[in-house]
Every structure is written in structure tokens, then in C-alpha cells.
N, C-alpha and C positions, 0 to 999 in steps of 0.2 A: 428552979426552974419553969422558964416561960414558957407558954403553948406558944406565943405570936415572936416572933425579931423584933427585937430593936432599931428600929430603921436609922433611928438620929445613930447613932453608930457608924452607919453602913455611909451615912450622906456624907458626916465629916472625915472617912475612911482615906486615904492621901496616897492616892496609887505610885506617885511620882518617887515614896520613898522605898517603892520595892526594887529589888533588885533586878537587874536583868541578867537570865539564863541561857544558856544555849542548850538546844536541844540534840540528844545525840542518841542513836538508837543501839540497846545493848547486845539485840539479837535481830540485825539484817536480814534481810530474805535475800536469797539468793538469784541475780536474776537468767536468765536462759543463757545468756553470753557466759556468764559466769560455771554455770552448768558445764556448756560444754565444753568448755575449756578442762575444768576438772577433769571431765569423761576421757578426753586424748592424753590428758598426760598421763591416768591411769594407763593405761593400755600401751 
């Protein structure tokens, strides 16, 4: 193992070979409107 990274490998890395991915929240936070709807539905 080396202490310094090999910059030559980074320079020849091709970003175009990376796959595009879609970000998706697994645990999204509830908005104020969603909380109000939930409270109205429970009562």
C-alpha cells in the first residue's frame, strides 16, 4: 500500500463508462400537508 494515491489512474478514468442511476429516497420525510391529512384521517 502506498501513502500517496496514483494520480495517473485518476486522470485516465473515463466517466462516460459509469451507469446513470436514479436517486430515490427510501425514507422520505413527511411534508406539513401530509401530516395534516394523516391527522384528519385518524379523527
